[in-house]
KOLGU-4560 file (N, C-alpha, C; in nm, 3 decimals, padded with zeros to 5 digits):
<recs>
<n_xx: 03.923 n_yy: -00.285 n_zz: 01.785 ca_xx: 03.765 ca_yy: -00.323 ca_zz: 01.778 c_xx: 03.754 c_yy: -00.440 c_zz: 01.875 mol: A seq: 1 type: MET>
<n_xx: 03.627 n_yy: -00.429 n_zz: 01.957 ca_xx: 03.591 ca_yy: -00.555 ca_zz: 02.047 c_xx: 03.556 c_yy: -00.685 c_zz: 01.954 mol: A seq: 2 type: PRO>
<n_xx: 03.585 n_yy: -00.793 n_zz: 02.016 ca_xx: 03.544 ca_yy: -00.903 ca_zz: 01.944 c_xx: 03.408 c_yy: -00.928 c_zz: 01.875 mol: A seq: 3 type: ALA>
<n_xx: 03.302 n_yy: -00.890 n_zz: 01.980 ca_xx: 03.168 ca_yy: -00.889 ca_zz: 01.917 c_xx: 03.130 c_yy: -00.789 c_zz: 01.807 mol: A seq: 4 type: ALA>
<n_xx: 03.191 n_yy: -00.658 n_zz: 01.795 ca_xx: 03.191 ca_yy: -00.585 ca_zz: 01.673 c_xx: 03.268 c_yy: -00.623 c_zz: 01.573 mol: A seq: 5 type: ALA>
<n_xx: 03.375 n_yy: -00.692 n_zz: 01.593 ca_xx: 03.435 ca_yy: -00.754 ca_zz: 01.476 c_xx: 03.369 c_yy: -00.857 c_zz: 01.412 mol: A seq: 6 type: LEU>
<n_xx: 03.283 n_yy: -00.923 n_zz: 01.485 ca_xx: 03.224 ca_yy: -01.042 ca_zz: 01.433 c_xx: 03.097 c_yy: -00.985 c_zz: 01.341 mol: A seq: 7 type: TRP>
<n_xx: 03.030 n_yy: -00.881 n_zz: 01.419 ca_xx: 02.906 ca_yy: -00.835 ca_zz: 01.342 c_xx: 02.985 c_yy: -00.770 c_zz: 01.218 mol: A seq: 8 type: ILE>
<n_xx: 03.092 n_yy: -00.720 n_zz: 01.217 ca_xx: 03.126 ca_yy: -00.622 ca_zz: 01.107 c_xx: 03.154 c_yy: -00.747 c_zz: 00.986 mol: A seq: 9 type: SER>
<n_xx: 03.216 n_yy: -00.872 n_zz: 01.008 ca_xx: 03.271 ca_yy: -00.960 ca_zz: 00.923 c_xx: 03.130 c_yy: -01.035 c_zz: 00.868 mol: A seq: 10 type: LEU>
<n_xx: 03.029 n_yy: -01.043 n_zz: 00.955 ca_xx: 02.904 ca_yy: -01.096 ca_zz: 00.912 c_xx: 02.839 c_yy: -01.004 c_zz: 00.822 mol: A seq: 11 type: ALA>
<n_xx: 02.848 n_yy: -00.878 n_zz: 00.852 ca_xx: 02.757 ca_yy: -00.782 ca_zz: 00.777 c_xx: 02.855 c_yy: -00.786 c_zz: 00.630 mol: A seq: 12 type: ALA>
<n_xx: 02.977 n_yy: -00.791 n_zz: 00.645 ca_xx: 03.046 ca_yy: -00.781 ca_zz: 00.492 c_xx: 03.020 c_yy: -00.882 c_zz: 00.416 mol: A seq: 13 type: ALA>
<n_xx: 02.996 n_yy: -01.004 n_zz: 00.457 ca_xx: 02.950 ca_yy: -01.116 ca_zz: 00.382 c_xx: 02.795 c_yy: -01.104 c_zz: 00.308 mol: A seq: 14 type: GLN>
<n_xx: 02.734 n_yy: -01.015 n_zz: 00.385 ca_xx: 02.605 ca_yy: -01.009 ca_zz: 00.311 c_xx: 02.605 c_yy: -00.912 c_zz: 00.195 mol: A seq: 15 type: ALA>
<n_xx: 02.699 n_yy: -00.816 n_zz: 00.190 ca_xx: 02.717 ca_yy: -00.699 ca_zz: 00.095 c_xx: 02.777 c_yy: -00.753 c_zz: -00.031 mol: A seq: 16 type: LEU>
<n_xx: 02.763 n_yy: -00.682 n_zz: -00.132 ca_xx: 02.835 ca_yy: -00.718 ca_zz: -00.237 c_xx: 02.962 c_yy: -00.678 c_zz: -00.240 mol: A seq: 17 type: PRO>
<n_xx: 03.081 n_yy: -00.763 n_zz: -00.294 ca_xx: 03.202 ca_yy: -00.709 ca_zz: -00.306 c_xx: 03.204 c_yy: -00.566 c_zz: -00.360 mol: A seq: 18 type: PRO>
<n_xx: 03.295 n_yy: -00.485 n_zz: -00.322 ca_xx: 03.337 ca_yy: -00.350 ca_zz: -00.373 c_xx: 03.436 c_yy: -00.255 c_zz: -00.281 mol: A seq: 19 type: GLY>
<n_xx: 03.457 n_yy: -00.144 n_zz: -00.347 ca_xx: 03.561 ca_yy: -00.074 ca_zz: -00.246 c_xx: 03.514 c_yy: -00.012 c_zz: -00.139 mol: A seq: 20 type: LYS>
<n_xx: 03.387 n_yy: -00.005 n_zz: -00.096 ca_xx: 03.332 ca_yy: 00.034 ca_zz: 00.031 c_xx: 03.282 c_yy: -00.073 c_zz: 00.120 mol: A seq: 21 type: ALA>
<n_xx: 03.275 n_yy: -00.195 n_zz: 00.063 ca_xx: 03.203 ca_yy: -00.297 ca_zz: 00.117 c_xx: 03.235 c_yy: -00.292 c_zz: 00.271 mol: A seq: 22 type: GLN>
<n_xx: 03.371 n_yy: -00.279 n_zz: 00.305 ca_xx: 03.435 ca_yy: -00.294 ca_zz: 00.468 c_xx: 03.386 c_yy: -00.173 c_zz: 00.528 mol: A seq: 23 type: ALA>
<n_xx: 03.381 n_yy: -00.049 n_zz: 00.475 ca_xx: 03.343 ca_yy: 00.072 ca_zz: 00.521 c_xx: 03.166 c_yy: 00.056 c_zz: 00.559 mol: A seq: 24 type: ILE>
<n_xx: 03.098 n_yy: 00.013 n_zz: 00.485 ca_xx: 02.977 ca_yy: 00.020 ca_zz: 00.500 c_xx: 02.934 c_yy: -00.102 c_zz: 00.603 mol: A seq: 25 type: VAL>
<n_xx: 03.017 n_yy: -00.223 n_zz: 00.614 ca_xx: 02.994 ca_yy: -00.306 ca_zz: 00.685 c_xx: 03.024 c_yy: -00.266 c_zz: 00.850 mol: A seq: 26 type: ALA>
<n_xx: 03.139 n_yy: -00.210 n_zz: 00.844 ca_xx: 03.163 ca_yy: -00.147 ca_zz: 00.966 c_xx: 03.116 c_yy: -00.028 c_zz: 01.021 mol: A seq: 27 type: SER>
<n_xx: 03.064 n_yy: 00.052 n_zz: 00.971 ca_xx: 03.030 ca_yy: 00.202 ca_zz: 01.004 c_xx: 02.868 c_yy: 00.206 c_zz: 00.994 mol: A seq: 28 type: ARG>
<n_xx: 02.793 n_yy: 00.150 n_zz: 00.885 ca_xx: 02.662 ca_yy: 00.155 ca_zz: 00.884 c_xx: 02.594 c_yy: 00.055 c_zz: 00.996 mol: A seq: 29 type: CYS>
<n_xx: 02.639 n_yy: -00.056 n_zz: 01.003 ca_xx: 02.568 ca_yy: -00.169 ca_zz: 01.104 c_xx: 02.588 c_yy: -00.110 c_zz: 01.239 mol: A seq: 30 type: VAL>
<n_xx: 02.666 n_yy: -00.017 n_zz: 01.274 ca_xx: 02.662 ca_yy: 00.025 ca_zz: 01.421 c_xx: 02.527 c_yy: 00.080 c_zz: 01.458 mol: A seq: 31 type: VAL>
<n_xx: 02.441 n_yy: 00.130 n_zz: 01.371 ca_xx: 02.337 ca_yy: 00.189 ca_zz: 01.406 c_xx: 02.201 c_yy: 00.119 c_zz: 01.359 mol: A seq: 32 type: CYS>
<n_xx: 02.215 n_yy: 00.008 n_zz: 01.262 ca_xx: 02.113 ca_yy: -00.055 ca_zz: 01.214 c_xx: 02.172 c_yy: -00.170 c_zz: 01.121 mol: A seq: 33 type: HIS>
<n_xx: 02.090 n_yy: -00.277 n_zz: 01.109 ca_xx: 02.142 ca_yy: -00.402 ca_zz: 01.055 c_xx: 02.184 c_yy: -00.404 c_zz: 00.901 mol: A seq: 34 type: SER>
<n_xx: 02.241 n_yy: -00.487 n_zz: 00.870 ca_xx: 02.295 ca_yy: -00.464 ca_zz: 00.734 c_xx: 02.158 c_yy: -00.487 c_zz: 00.634 mol: A seq: 35 type: VAL>
<n_xx: 02.077 n_yy: -00.540 n_zz: 00.664 ca_xx: 01.946 ca_yy: -00.573 ca_zz: 00.590 c_xx: 01.859 c_yy: -00.434 c_zz: 00.579 mol: A seq: 36 type: ASP>
<n_xx: 01.879 n_yy: -00.327 n_zz: 00.639 ca_xx: 01.829 ca_yy: -00.192 ca_zz: 00.615 c_xx: 01.916 c_yy: -00.148 c_zz: 00.491 mol: A seq: 37 type: VAL>
<n_xx: 02.041 n_yy: -00.188 n_zz: 00.466 ca_xx: 02.112 ca_yy: -00.139 ca_zz: 00.338 c_xx: 02.082 c_yy: -00.206 c_zz: 00.207 mol: A seq: 38 type: VAL>
<n_xx: 02.089 n_yy: -00.348 n_zz: 00.243 ca_xx: 02.056 ca_yy: -00.446 ca_zz: 00.123 c_xx: 01.932 c_yy: -00.435 c_zz: 00.059 mol: A seq: 39 type: THR>
<n_xx: 01.826 n_yy: -00.388 n_zz: 00.166 ca_xx: 01.674 ca_yy: -00.355 ca_zz: 00.098 c_xx: 01.643 c_yy: -00.237 c_zz: 00.035 mol: A seq: 40 type: ALA>
<n_xx: 01.754 n_yy: -00.153 n_zz: 00.051 ca_xx: 01.729 ca_yy: -00.002 ca_zz: -00.007 c_xx: 01.759 c_yy: -00.020 c_zz: -00.155 mol: A seq: 41 type: ALA>
<n_xx: 01.683 n_yy: 00.088 n_zz: -00.207 ca_xx: 01.708 ca_yy: 00.135 ca_zz: -00.332 c_xx: 01.693 c_yy: 00.273 c_zz: -00.364 mol: A seq: 42 type: ALA>
<n_xx: 01.801 n_yy: 00.345 n_zz: -00.432 ca_xx: 01.786 ca_yy: 00.464 ca_zz: -00.461 c_xx: 01.881 c_yy: 00.505 c_zz: -00.562 mol: A seq: 43 type: ALA>
<n_xx: 01.854 n_yy: 00.657 n_zz: -00.602 ca_xx: 01.948 ca_yy: 00.709 ca_zz: -00.722 c_xx: 02.081 c_yy: 00.770 c_zz: -00.645 mol: A seq: 44 type: SER>
<n_xx: 02.152 n_yy: 00.774 n_zz: -00.724 ca_xx: 02.287 ca_yy: 00.846 ca_zz: -00.661 c_xx: 02.258 c_yy: 00.980 c_zz: -00.589 mol: A seq: 45 type: LYS>
<n_xx: 02.189 n_yy: 01.032 n_zz: -00.621 ca_xx: 02.148 ca_yy: 01.168 ca_zz: -00.544 c_xx: 02.078 c_yy: 01.126 c_zz: -00.432 mol: A seq: 46 type: ALA>
<n_xx: 01.983 n_yy: 01.059 n_zz: -00.427 ca_xx: 01.919 ca_yy: 01.013 ca_zz: -00.312 c_xx: 02.030 c_yy: 00.947 c_zz: -00.192 mol: A seq: 47 type: ARG>
<n_xx: 02.107 n_yy: 00.867 n_zz: -00.248 ca_xx: 02.219 ca_yy: 00.796 ca_zz: -00.171 c_xx: 02.301 c_yy: 00.912 c_zz: -00.101 mol: A seq: 48 type: TRP>
<n_xx: 02.327 n_yy: 01.003 n_zz: -00.172 ca_xx: 02.410 ca_yy: 01.108 ca_zz: -00.146 c_xx: 02.336 c_yy: 01.193 c_zz: -00.012 mol: A seq: 49 type: GLN>
<n_xx: 02.207 n_yy: 01.200 n_zz: -00.031 ca_xx: 02.135 ca_yy: 01.277 ca_zz: 00.064 c_xx: 02.137 c_yy: 01.176 c_zz: 00.190 mol: A seq: 50 type: ALA>
<n_xx: 02.118 n_yy: 01.034 n_zz: 00.166 ca_xx: 02.099 ca_yy: 00.973 ca_zz: 00.289 c_xx: 02.241 c_yy: 00.948 c_zz: 00.362 mol: A seq: 51 type: VAL>
<n_xx: 02.349 n_yy: 00.942 n_zz: 00.293 ca_xx: 02.480 ca_yy: 00.944 ca_zz: 00.356 c_xx: 02.503 c_yy: 01.060 c_zz: 00.436 mol: A seq: 52 type: VAL>
<n_xx: 02.482 n_yy: 01.193 n_zz: 00.386 ca_xx: 02.490 ca_yy: 01.300 ca_zz: 00.436 c_xx: 02.401 c_yy: 01.318 c_zz: 00.585 mol: A seq: 53 type: ASP>
<n_xx: 02.292 n_yy: 01.274 n_zz: 00.569 ca_xx: 02.185 ca_yy: 01.277 ca_zz: 00.667 c_xx: 02.252 c_yy: 01.184 c_zz: 00.787 mol: A seq: 54 type: GLU>
<n_xx: 02.313 n_yy: 01.057 n_zz: 00.773 ca_xx: 02.387 ca_yy: 00.996 ca_zz: 00.851 c_xx: 02.519 c_yy: 01.053 c_zz: 00.912 mol: A seq: 55 type: MET>
<n_xx: 02.589 n_yy: 01.112 n_zz: 00.843 ca_xx: 02.710 ca_yy: 01.175 ca_zz: 00.884 c_xx: 02.661 c_yy: 01.274 c_zz: 00.975 mol: A seq: 56 type: VAL>
<n_xx: 02.561 n_yy: 01.349 n_zz: 00.946 ca_xx: 02.502 ca_yy: 01.460 ca_zz: 01.031 c_xx: 02.449 c_yy: 01.391 c_zz: 01.183 mol: A seq: 57 type: THR>
<n_xx: 02.397 n_yy: 01.277 n_zz: 01.160 ca_xx: 02.342 ca_yy: 01.217 ca_zz: 01.279 c_xx: 02.450 c_yy: 01.140 c_zz: 01.376 mol: A seq: 58 type: ASP>
<n_xx: 02.590 n_yy: 01.132 n_zz: 01.305 ca_xx: 02.695 ca_yy: 01.073 ca_zz: 01.378 c_xx: 02.763 c_yy: 00.970 c_zz: 01.310 mol: A seq: 59 type: GLY>
<n_xx: 02.721 n_yy: 00.943 n_zz: 01.196 ca_xx: 02.786 ca_yy: 00.805 ca_zz: 01.114 c_xx: 02.944 c_yy: 00.863 c_zz: 01.112 mol: A seq: 60 type: ALA>
<n_xx: 03.031 n_yy: 00.782 n_zz: 01.153 ca_xx: 03.183 ca_yy: 00.819 ca_zz: 01.146 c_xx: 03.252 c_yy: 00.767 c_zz: 01.016 mol: A seq: 61 type: GLN>
<n_xx: 03.203 n_yy: 00.853 n_zz: 00.912 ca_xx: 03.277 ca_yy: 00.867 ca_zz: 00.759 c_xx: 03.376 c_yy: 00.995 c_zz: 00.774 mol: A seq: 62 type: LEU>
<n_xx: 03.473 n_yy: 00.975 n_zz: 00.708 ca_xx: 03.567 ca_yy: 01.106 ca_zz: 00.667 c_xx: 03.517 c_yy: 01.155 c_zz: 00.544 mol: A seq: 63 type: SER>
<n_xx: 03.550 n_yy: 01.287 n_zz: 00.530 ca_xx: 03.488 ca_yy: 01.341 ca_zz: 00.409 c_xx: 03.570 c_yy: 01.260 c_zz: 00.277 mol: A seq: 64 type: PRO>
<n_xx: 03.674 n_yy: 01.189 n_zz: 00.264 ca_xx: 03.692 ca_yy: 01.121 ca_zz: 00.160 c_xx: 03.639 c_yy: 00.988 c_zz: 00.160 mol: A seq: 65 type: ALA>
<n_xx: 03.593 n_yy: 00.956 n_zz: 00.274 ca_xx: 03.503 ca_yy: 00.809 ca_zz: 00.252 c_xx: 03.364 c_yy: 00.851 c_zz: 00.184 mol: A seq: 66 type: GLU>
<n_xx: 03.301 n_yy: 00.948 n_zz: 00.220 ca_xx: 03.160 ca_yy: 00.971 ca_zz: 00.173 c_xx: 03.132 c_yy: 00.945 c_zz: 00.024 mol: A seq: 67 type: VAL>
<n_xx: 03.211 n_yy: 01.008 n_zz: -00.062 ca_xx: 03.175 ca_yy: 00.978 ca_zz: -00.217 c_xx: 03.205 c_yy: 00.820 c_zz: -00.248 mol: A seq: 68 type: PRO>
<n_xx: 03.286 n_yy: 00.760 n_zz: -00.188 ca_xx: 03.325 ca_yy: 00.623 ca_zz: -00.204 c_xx: 03.222 c_yy: 00.539 c_zz: -00.173 mol: A seq: 69 type: VAL>
<n_xx: 03.146 n_yy: 00.555 n_zz: -00.036 ca_xx: 03.039 ca_yy: 00.471 ca_zz: 00.002 c_xx: 02.907 c_yy: 00.538 c_zz: -00.079 mol: A seq: 70 type: VAL>
<n_xx: 02.884 n_yy: 00.631 n_zz: -00.123 ca_xx: 02.780 ca_yy: 00.671 ca_zz: -00.220 c_xx: 02.794 c_yy: 00.616 c_zz: -00.347 mol: A seq: 71 type: VAL>
<n_xx: 02.903 n_yy: 00.601 n_zz: -00.399 ca_xx: 02.932 ca_yy: 00.519 ca_zz: -00.548 c_xx: 02.880 c_yy: 00.397 c_zz: -00.519 mol: A seq: 72 type: ASP>
<n_xx: 02.953 n_yy: 00.302 n_zz: -00.411 ca_xx: 02.915 ca_yy: 00.183 ca_zz: -00.366 c_xx: 02.774 c_yy: 00.143 c_zz: -00.367 mol: A seq: 73 type: TYR>
<n_xx: 02.681 n_yy: 00.248 n_zz: -00.294 ca_xx: 02.566 ca_yy: 00.216 ca_zz: -00.265 c_xx: 02.479 c_yy: 00.220 c_zz: -00.404 mol: A seq: 74 type: LEU>
<n_xx: 02.505 n_yy: 00.350 n_zz: -00.450 ca_xx: 02.443 ca_yy: 00.376 ca_zz: -00.575 c_xx: 02.452 c_yy: 00.254 c_zz: -00.708 mol: A seq: 75 type: ALA>
<n_xx: 02.579 n_yy: 00.202 n_zz: -00.690 ca_xx: 02.609 ca_yy: 00.067 ca_zz: -00.799 c_xx: 02.534 c_yy: -00.030 c_zz: -00.730 mol: A seq: 76 type: LYS>
<n_xx: 02.527 n_yy: -00.074 n_zz: -00.637 ca_xx: 02.496 ca_yy: -00.176 ca_zz: -00.600 c_xx: 02.338 c_yy: -00.199 c_zz: -00.529 mol: A seq: 77 type: ASN>
<n_xx: 02.315 n_yy: -00.081 n_zz: -00.518 ca_xx: 02.166 ca_yy: -00.083 ca_zz: -00.461 c_xx: 02.097 c_yy: 00.057 c_zz: -00.525 mol: A seq: 78 type: PHE>
<n_xx: 02.082 n_yy: 00.034 n_zz: -00.656 ca_xx: 02.036 ca_yy: 00.141 ca_zz: -00.736 c_xx: 01.863 c_yy: 00.139 c_zz: -00.737 mol: A seq: 79 type: PRO>
<n_xx: 01.835 n_yy: 00.278 n_zz: -00.760 ca_xx: 01.693 ca_yy: 00.305 ca_zz: -00.793 c_xx: 01.631 c_yy: 00.167 c_zz: -00.878 mol: A seq: 80 type: GLU>
<n_xx: 01.506 n_yy: 00.130 n_zz: -00.809 ca_xx: 01.449 ca_yy: 00.038 ca_zz: -00.885 c_xx: 01.331 c_yy: 00.123 c_zz: -00.987 mol: A seq: 81 type: ARG>
<n_xx: 01.312 n_yy: 00.069 n_zz: -01.125 ca_xx: 01.211 ca_yy: 00.101 ca_zz: -01.195 c_xx: 01.090 c_yy: 00.086 c_zz: -01.139 mol: A seq: 82 type: PRO>
<n_xx: 01.007 n_yy: 00.177 n_zz: -01.161 ca_xx: 00.848 ca_yy: 00.190 ca_zz: -01.113 c_xx: 00.793 c_yy: 00.081 c_zz: -01.180 mol: A seq: 83 type: ALA>
<n_xx: 00.697 n_yy: 00.013 n_zz: -01.100 ca_xx: 00.607 ca_yy: -00.116 ca_zz: -01.178 c_xx: 00.507 c_yy: -00.041 c_zz: -01.249 mol: A seq: 84 type: LYS>
<n_xx: 00.500 n_yy: -00.104 n_zz: -01.374 ca_xx: 00.391 ca_yy: -00.052 ca_zz: -01.442 c_xx: 00.262 c_yy: -00.127 c_zz: -01.448 mol: A seq: 85 type: THR>
<n_xx: 00.147 n_yy: -00.084 n_zz: -01.447 ca_xx: 00.030 ca_yy: -00.144 ca_zz: -01.433 c_xx: -00.012 c_yy: -00.231 c_zz: -01.557 mol: A seq: 86 type: LYS>
<n_xx: -00.016 n_yy: -00.349 n_zz: -01.512 ca_xx: -00.073 ca_yy: -00.433 ca_zz: -01.640 c_xx: -00.230 c_yy: -00.419 c_zz: -01.663 mol: A seq: 87 type: ARG>
<n_xx: -00.267 n_yy: -00.422 n_zz: -01.785 ca_xx: -00.412 ca_yy: -00.394 ca_zz: -01.816 c_xx: -00.479 c_yy: -00.500 c_zz: -01.759 mol: A seq: 88 type: PRO>
<n_xx: -00.611 n_yy: -00.452 n_zz: -01.701 ca_xx: -00.690 ca_yy: -00.536 ca_zz: -01.661 c_xx: -00.750 c_yy: -00.657 c_zz: -01.763 mol: A seq: 89 type: ALA>
<n_xx: -00.785 n_yy: -00.779 n_zz: -01.716 ca_xx: -00.849 ca_yy: -00.871 ca_zz: -01.808 c_xx: -00.979 c_yy: -00.877 c_zz: -01.789 mol: A seq: 90 type: THR>
<n_xx: -01.057 n_yy: -00.906 n_zz: -01.882 ca_xx: -01.188 ca_yy: -00.917 ca_zz: -01.882 c_xx: -01.226 c_yy: -01.082 c_zz: -01.838 mol: A seq: 91 type: ASN>
<n_xx: -01.330 n_yy: -01.085 n_zz: -01.816 ca_xx: -01.366 ca_yy: -01.258 ca_zz: -01.723 c_xx: -01.332 c_yy: -01.353 c_zz: -01.808 mol: A seq: 92 type: PRO>
<n_xx: -01.315 n_yy: -01.354 n_zz: -01.969 ca_xx: -01.282 ca_yy: -01.457 ca_zz: -02.047 c_xx: -01.116 c_yy: -01.456 c_zz: -02.035 mol: A seq: 93 type: ALA>
<n_xx: -01.066 n_yy: -01.383 n_zz: -01.972 ca_xx: -00.894 ca_yy: -01.394 ca_zz: -01.952 c_xx: -00.813 c_yy: -01.316 c_zz: -02.045 mol: A seq: 94 type: GLY>
<n_xx: -00.862 n_yy: -01.256 n_zz: -02.132 ca_xx: -00.780 ca_yy: -01.184 ca_zz: -02.223 c_xx: -00.800 c_yy: -01.015 c_zz: -02.200 mol: A seq: 95 type: SER>
<n_xx: -00.700 n_yy: -00.972 n_zz: -02.251 ca_xx: -00.669 ca_yy: -00.823 ca_zz: -02.207 c_xx: -00.805 c_yy: -00.747 c_zz: -02.291 mol: A seq: 96 type: ALA>
<n_xx: -00.851 n_yy: -00.617 n_zz: -02.235 ca_xx: -00.952 ca_yy: -00.551 ca_zz: -02.307 c_xx: -00.901 c_yy: -00.503 c_zz: -02.430 mol: A seq: 97 type: PRO>
<n_xx: -01.007 n_yy: -00.494 n_zz: -02.536 ca_xx: -00.977 ca_yy: -00.430 ca_zz: -02.655 c_xx: -01.011 c_yy: -00.314 c_zz: -02.678 mol: A seq: 98 type: LYS>
</recs>
């Protein structure tokens, strides 16, 4: 691995939570996009599976054995976020409507 790629991989690994696939994600995903794309994402396990499958189809260098490890890591560390609920509007006096 060239020195620059090794440095990028180490920097990416530091930005990711520890886990079984941390090094895989740091070395394979950042080839095409920044680690921020991964850390800002949130998805269900099924959606992560679809995303990883799409990345492999597009050329991500993951072995068939690595795919479920990566999907589990992403689903555990970057899970789907609950939808925000709307708060009731307040009336001009500042209290919730009755």
